[in-house]
Residue, then its C-alpha position, 0 to 999 in steps of 0.5 A: m942050562i944049569h944055574d945056581r939060585s945064589d948066583r950074584m952075577v945073574p939073577a935066577v929069574d933071568a936064567t929061568l926066562l932064558a931057559d923058557a925062551h929056548g923052548p921045550l928042548t932046553r933042559f934047565v937045572m937049578t942048583e943051590g949054594l954053588g954061586h956063579y963060579r963054583i958051579l963050574g967044578a961041582d961034581a954033581v953039575l959035571d955028572d949032569v952035563s956028562s949025562f946030558l951029553g951022553t957018550p960019543s956012541e949015543v950022540e953019533g950022527t946027531v951033530p952035522t959034520t963037515a966033509 
């Protein structure tokens, strides 16, 4: 989960509570100065998401597939 401290639509405290509610498997990243919309295209955020998701070979077999 990625959230920005200056998000005017969702307070940072709400994002923190949501991340905490999902337990230890949740990865929570707080950014600064991107707001609610610019966060979606920020290079650092996209790099973090790509790193979290990994490459297909790294995550192969971890997601159930339908036969």
